[in-house]
C-alpha positions as CSV (number, residue, x, y, z in Angstrom):
1,M,-24.3,22.4,3.5
2,A,-26.1,24.0,0.7
3,N,-24.3,27.3,-0.6
4,S,-24.1,29.0,-3.9
5,S,-20.3,29.4,-3.9
6,A,-18.2,28.3,-6.8
7,Q,-16.6,25.3,-4.9
8,R,-17.9,23.3,-2.0
9,S,-16.0,20.3,-0.3
10,A,-17.1,18.3,3.2
11,T,-15.0,15.8,4.9
12,A,-16.2,12.8,7.0
13,T,-13.4,11.6,9.7
14,C,-12.9,8.2,11.2
15,R,-12.6,7.9,15.1
16,P,-9.7,7.6,16.3
17,G,-8.2,3.8,16.0
18,K,-10.5,3.6,12.9
19,K,-9.8,3.1,9.3
20,V,-11.7,3.8,6.0
21,Y,-13.5,0.8,4.7
22,T,-15.2,2.5,1.9
23,A,-16.3,5.9,0.7
24,G,-19.6,7.8,0.0
25,G,-20.8,11.1,-1.2
26,G,-22.2,13.2,-3.9
27,V,-23.4,16.4,-4.6
28,S,-27.2,17.6,-4.5
29,G,-28.8,20.3,-6.3
30,G,-26.9,22.4,-8.7
31,L,-29.2,21.2,-11.6
32,G,-26.6,19.9,-13.8
33,N,-24.4,22.7,-13.3
34,V,-22.4,21.5,-10.6
35,M,-19.2,18.5,-11.2
36,L,-18.5,15.9,-8.8
37,E,-14.7,16.4,-8.9
38,R,-13.3,14.8,-5.8
39,L,-14.1,11.4,-3.4
40,R,-11.0,11.3,-2.2
41,I,-10.2,8.4,0.5
42,A,-6.8,10.1,2.6
43,P,-3.4,8.5,2.3
44,D,-3.9,7.3,5.9
45,L,-6.8,6.3,5.7
46,G,-8.6,8.3,8.2
47,S,-10.9,10.4,6.4
48,V,-13.1,11.0,3.0
49,T,-13.2,14.4,1.6
50,V,-16.0,15.3,-1.4
51,A,-15.3,18.1,-3.4
52,G,-17.8,19.8,-6.0
53,S,-17.5,23.1,-8.5
54,E,-19.8,25.0,-10.4
55,D,-19.2,24.6,-14.2
56,D,-18.3,27.9,-16.4
57,D,-21.8,29.0,-16.6
58,G,-21.9,29.2,-12.7
59,F,-25.2,28.1,-10.6
60,A,-27.0,31.0,-8.8
61,G,-29.0,28.8,-6.4
62,P,-28.0,26.2,-3.8
63,W,-26.2,23.2,-3.9
64,A,-24.7,20.7,-1.3
65,V,-21.8,18.3,-0.9
66,T,-21.8,15.3,1.4
67,A,-18.8,12.9,2.6
68,Q,-19.4,9.7,3.9
69,A,-16.9,7.0,5.7
70,I,-17.5,3.4,6.5
71,C,-14.7,3.0,9.3
72,G,-13.6,-0.1,11.3
73,T,-10.8,-1.5,12.9
74,P,-7.7,-1.4,10.5
75,H,-7.1,-4.8,9.1
76,A,-3.5,-6.1,8.7
77,G,-1.9,-4.9,5.6
78,Q,-4.9,-2.4,4.7
79,T,-4.0,0.4,2.2
80,R,-5.0,2.5,-0.2
81,R,-3.3,2.2,-3.8
82,S,-3.7,5.0,-6.5
83,A,-3.2,5.4,-10.2
84,T,-3.1,8.5,-12.0
85,T,-3.8,9.3,-15.7
86,A,-1.5,11.3,-18.0
87,V,-2.0,15.0,-17.5
88,D,-3.4,16.2,-21.2
89,S,-6.5,17.4,-22.7
90,A,-8.5,14.3,-23.7
91,A,-12.2,14.7,-23.6
92,T,-12.4,11.1,-21.4
93,K,-10.4,9.3,-19.1
94,T,-10.6,6.1,-17.4
95,V,-7.7,4.5,-14.7
96,V,-7.7,1.5,-12.7
97,A,-5.7,1.3,-9.4
98,S,-5.0,-2.3,-8.8
99,C,-4.7,-3.9,-5.3
100,Q,-1.3,-5.9,-5.3
101,G,-0.9,-9.5,-4.3
102,A,-3.5,-11.3,-2.6
103,G,-5.4,-7.6,-2.1
104,R,-9.5,-7.3,-2.8
105,V,-10.8,-4.3,-2.8
106,H,-13.1,-2.7,0.3
107,G,-13.4,0.4,-0.9
108,V,-13.6,2.9,-3.8
109,G,-12.7,6.8,-4.9
110,G,-11.6,8.8,-7.2
111,E,-10.5,12.4,-8.1
112,I,-10.2,15.2,-10.8
113,T,-7.1,17.4,-11.0
114,G,-6.8,20.6,-13.0
115,G,-10.7,20.2,-14.6
116,G,-11.5,23.9,-13.6
117,G,-15.1,23.0,-13.1
118,Q,-15.6,21.7,-16.4
119,V,-14.6,17.9,-15.8
120,R,-16.8,15.4,-14.2
121,I,-16.6,12.0,-12.5
122,V,-18.9,9.7,-14.4
123,A,-18.2,6.3,-12.5
124,V,-16.3,4.8,-9.7
125,K,-16.6,1.4,-9.2
126,E,-14.8,-2.2,-8.9
127,D,-13.0,-3.2,-11.4
128,D,-14.3,-7.0,-12.4
129,K,-10.9,-7.8,-14.4
130,V,-8.5,-7.2,-11.7
131,S,-8.7,-6.5,-8.3
132,G,-9.0,-2.9,-8.2
133,V,-11.0,0.5,-8.9
134,R,-11.8,2.0,-12.1
135,I,-12.6,5.7,-12.1
136,T,-14.2,7.1,-15.6
137,A,-14.0,11.3,-15.9
138,T,-15.4,13.3,-19.0
139,E,-15.4,17.3,-19.8
140,D,-18.6,19.2,-19.6
141,E,-21.2,19.4,-22.8
142,D,-19.2,22.6,-24.1
143,G,-15.6,20.9,-23.2
144,Y,-12.2,22.0,-21.9
145,A,-9.3,23.1,-23.7
146,G,-7.1,22.7,-20.4
147,A,-4.9,19.8,-19.2
148,W,-6.4,17.7,-16.5
149,S,-5.9,14.1,-14.8
150,A,-8.1,11.7,-13.1
151,T,-7.2,9.2,-10.3
152,A,-8.4,6.2,-8.8
153,H,-8.4,5.2,-5.3
154,A,-8.7,1.6,-3.4
155,V,-9.0,0.5,-0.2
156,C,-6.9,-2.7,-0.4
157,A,-6.9,-5.5,2.1
158,P,-6.1,-9.1,2.3
């Protein structure tokens, strides 16, 4: 949905009996003045929420947020694993959420907490070195003095 409000979110929900295998979504419009802050897979694997915020300069035009969830029959042992960085004012942060044991990554997600519309997710991908998900987030071009954290989410299954 296009809108000029300072914050927008969208949620895609799985049908009953299905679980999220992977997430997608993003922000359209905004001309660089809207930050992608959340690509969150729910802990129960029932939905995906995507959120964006206008930066401190704001944006007068329309912009939209979309969420996508690829859902399927749950796999035995399918779970969401998460890892979060320290809450501080570092300009760039990277964190990896690892699948444990023989689990493999089936889906990726991540989110920013406390970024005040001035921190964006710049990469969310499967980590090649471990069976996990790596997220990188960074402050916008004029920085952010506040404390914030980044969280990576991995959908794991054997």
